[in-house]
C-alpha positions in Angstrom: 52.4 36.2 -22.0 49.6 33.5 -23.7 49.1 33.9 -27.5 45.7 35.2 -28.5 43.9 32.7 -30.2 42.3 33.2 -33.8 38.8 33.9 -34.8 37.7 31.1 -36.9 34.1 32.6 -36.9 32.7 36.0 -37.4 29.9 37.5 -34.9 27.6 39.2 -36.9 24.6 41.0 -35.5 22.4 37.9 -35.7 25.2 35.6 -34.7 24.9 37.3 -31.4 21.1 37.8 -31.4 21.2 33.8 -32.0 24.0 32.7 -29.3 22.2 34.9 -26.7 19.1 32.7 -27.4 21.8 29.7 -27.0 22.8 30.6 -24.0 19.5 31.1 -22.6 17.9 27.8 -23.8 21.2 26.3 -22.1 21.3 28.8 -18.6 18.2 26.1 -17.4 20.5 22.9 -18.2 23.0 22.8 -15.9 24.4 25.3 -13.3 27.0 27.4 -13.7 28.9 26.5 -10.9 28.8 24.7 -7.9 30.0 23.7 -4.2 30.7 20.0 -4.6 34.2 19.1 -6.8 32.1 15.9 -8.1 28.5 18.1 -10.0 29.0 18.4 -14.0 28.4 22.6 -14.4 29.3 24.3 -17.0 32.3 25.5 -15.7 33.5 21.8 -15.1 32.8 21.0 -17.8 34.6 24.0 -20.0 37.4 23.4 -17.9 38.1 20.4 -19.4 38.4 21.2 -22.4 40.5 24.2 -20.5 38.4 27.2 -21.2 37.3 27.4 -17.7 38.3 31.2 -17.9 36.0 31.9 -21.1 33.1 32.0 -18.6 35.6 34.7 -16.2 34.5 37.9 -15.8 31.6 38.3 -15.5 29.5 38.3 -12.2 25.6 37.3 -13.5 26.2 33.9 -14.3 23.6 34.2 -17.2 25.9 37.2 -18.8 28.8 34.6 -17.4 27.3 32.4 -19.7 26.7 34.0 -22.7 30.0 35.6 -23.0 31.9 31.7 -22.4 29.1 30.3 -25.4 30.2 33.0 -27.9 33.9 32.5 -26.9 33.6 29.2 -27.8 31.6 29.7 -30.6 34.0 32.4 -32.1 37.4 30.6 -31.5 36.4 27.1 -32.3 35.4 25.2 -35.1 34.9 21.5 -33.6 34.3 22.0 -30.0 31.2 23.7 -29.6 29.7 19.9 -30.6 32.0 18.0 -28.2 30.5 20.6 -25.5 26.7 20.3 -26.3 27.8 16.7 -26.3 28.7 17.0 -22.4 26.1 19.5 -21.8 23.1 17.3 -22.1 23.2 14.1 -20.9 24.6 16.0 -17.9 21.8 18.5 -18.3 19.4 15.1 -18.2 20.7 13.8 -15.3 20.6 17.3 -13.2 17.4 17.8 -14.0 15.5 14.3 -13.5 16.9 15.1 -9.9 15.5 18.2 -9.7 11.9 16.5 -10.8 11.9 19.2 -13.6 12.7 16.5 -16.4 14.5 17.9 -20.2 11.4 18.3 -22.7 11.3 17.5 -26.0 10.5 21.1 -26.6 13.7 22.6 -25.1 16.1 19.6 -27.5 13.9 20.9 -30.2 14.8 24.7 -29.3 18.4 23.5 -28.6 18.7 21.7 -32.3 17.6 24.8 -34.2 19.0 27.2 -32.4 22.8 25.2 -32.7 21.2 24.9 -36.5 20.9 28.3 -37.2 24.5 28.7 -35.9 26.0 26.3 -38.4 26.2 23.9 -36.4 24.2 20.6 -37.1 23.1 18.3 -34.4 19.4 17.5 -35.7 19.7 14.3 -36.2 22.3 13.7 -32.9 19.5 15.5 -30.6 16.0 14.1 -32.0 18.2 10.4 -31.7 18.2 11.4 -27.7 15.2 9.4 -25.7 14.0 11.6 -23.4 11.7 10.1 -20.2 9.3 13.5 -19.1 8.0 11.0 -16.1 8.8 12.9 -12.6 10.8 10.1 -11.4 10.5 9.0 -7.8 12.5 10.9 -4.7 13.7 8.4 -2.9 14.2 8.6 0.9 17.0 6.9 2.8 14.7 4.4 4.7 16.2 6.1 8.5 14.6 8.8 7.5 11.1 7.1 6.3 11.6 5.1 9.9 11.7 8.6 12.0 9.1 9.6 10.0 7.2 6.3 10.6 7.7 6.6 14.0 6.9 10.5 14.9 3.3 10.2 12.7 0.0 9.6 14.6 0.0 6.5 14.1 -3.4 4.2 14.8 -3.0 1.6 17.3 -3.0 -1.0 15.0 -0.4 0.4 12.9 1.8 1.3 16.1 2.0 -2.2 16.9 3.4 -5.1 14.5 3.7 -3.0 11.8 5.8 -0.5 13.0 8.0 -2.5 14.3 8.8 -5.2 11.7 9.0 -1.7 9.2 12.0 -0.3 11.8 13.5 -3.6 11.4 13.7 -3.3 7.7 10.9 -5.7 7.0 9.4 -3.0 4.3 7.1 -6.0 2.6 6.5 -7.8 6.0 5.2 -4.8 7.2 2.8 -4.0 4.6 1.4 -7.6 4.6 0.9 -7.5 8.6 -1.3 -4.1 8.4 -3.5 -5.4 5.9 -4.3 -8.6 7.5 -4.8 -6.6 11.0 -7.2 -4.8 9.0 -9.1 -8.0 7.3 -9.2 -9.4 10.9 -10.9 -6.6 12.8 -13.0 -5.7 9.9 -14.0 -9.4 9.8 -14.6 -9.6 13.4 -16.3 -6.5 14.0 -19.0 -7.4 11.2 -18.9 -10.9 11.9 -19.4 -12.2 8.4 -17.4 -15.5 7.5 -16.1 -13.8 4.1 -13.3 -12.3 3.5 -10.9 -10.4 0.9 -12.7 -8.0 -1.4 -16.4 -9.9 -0.5 -16.1 -9.1 2.7 -15.0 -5.5 2.6 -18.2 -5.7 0.3 -20.5 -6.9 3.1 -19.1 -5.4 5.6 -19.4 -1.4 4.6 -22.7 -2.0 2.6 -23.9 1.0 4.8 -22.8 3.2 7.6 -22.1 0.2 10.1 -19.3 -0.6 11.2 -17.2 3.0 10.0 -16.8 5.6 12.8 -18.9 8.5 10.9 -18.5 11.6 13.4 -16.2 13.3 12.0 -18.1 13.2 8.4 -20.4 16.1 7.6 -23.8 14.2 7.4 -24.6 15.4 3.9 -21.1 14.0 2.9 -21.9 10.7 5.1 -23.3 8.9 1.9 -20.3 9.7 -0.6 -17.9 9.0 2.0 -19.0 5.1 3.1 -19.8 4.3 -1.0 -15.7 5.8 -1.8 -14.6 4.0 1.9 -15.8 0.7 1.0 -14.8 0.7 -2.8 -11.3 2.0 -1.0 -11.7 -1.1 1.5 -11.7 -4.0 -1.3 -9.7 -2.0 -3.1 -6.7 -2.6 -0.6 -7.6 -6.2 -0.1 -7.1 -7.0 -4.3 -4.2 -4.5 -4.7 -2.1 -4.8 -1.7 -3.3 -7.9 1.2 -3.4 -10.6 -1.4 -0.1 -9.6 -3.5 1.3 -8.6 -0.2 0.8 -12.3 0.8 2.2 -13.9 -1.7 5.7 -15.7 -0.5 7.2 -15.0 -3.9 6.4 -10.8 -4.5 9.9 -8.5 -4.9 10.7 -6.7 -2.1 8.9 -3.2 -2.8 11.1 0.4 -2.0 11.0 1.7 1.5 9.0 4.0 0.4 6.3 2.7 -1.2 5.8 0.7 2.0 5.7 3.6 3.5 3.0 5.3 1.8 0.7 2.1 2.1 1.0 2.0 6.0 -0.1 5.8 5.7 -3.1 4.3 3.9 -3.6 1.5 5.9 -3.4 3.8 9.1 -5.6 6.1 7.5 -8.5 3.2 6.7 -8.1 2.5 11.0 -8.8 5.7 11.5 -12.6 5.3 10.3 -13.4 2.0 11.4 -16.0 1.6 14.8 -13.7 -0.1 16.6 -14.3 2.3 19.8 -15.8 -0.6 22.0 -12.2 -2.4 21.9 -10.5 0.9 23.4 -13.3 1.1 26.0 -12.9 -3.1 26.8 -9.1 -1.9 27.0 
């Protein structure tokens, strides 16, 4: 029979209330358990310190964590700090993965609650660097390729740009898409200009745009907006991706840019080309 550990702290009603608050804060930091053995959870963190049994005996996960934190605080002098030091970095990574980054006010609440329990980690927790920007979801390239192939693509994007993207030439796919866009606009407008100047002149009015699906009262706004988007695409995409030294962009970004090009093509007045074909 295992000897009962001697308590090192007395749990008063005030401390009990504070521990309950601590558990409520931490409950949103990490899961209690997970199917994957590689996942960092409260079970895995407690197990490393051979106190996983502190979390047993409660079917409700919130109550299990509450009970576990109470036992940790009652029976261990230094271990609570070590456990918190494991929880916080794991929680930052976990919440980033969930696209809900840990916020400074959550760390501040944790710090205050610990201090009220006699555990001073104020300076240590205040020095933690948090990035509150929403992480970009990374999608496997093969999944992006399948999504692009299944999308309703114009014939311009569904040709060489799609083939390049499908073969893993992501930057080249974007470059080719916007070069084709520039060439078609130039041919349609009959203007010997390039880039932003070409777009500014080509879309100075309703000409060169297929306005059938745009309500008459919205056409002026649409024309102005389309012109500036087309001009911006030349400066921010076509020019940059045409540079041989431009770094490889992520498949996600190139996927998004190809869909943007696809949208631009949808409103070009190129019906005559289709009829000739």
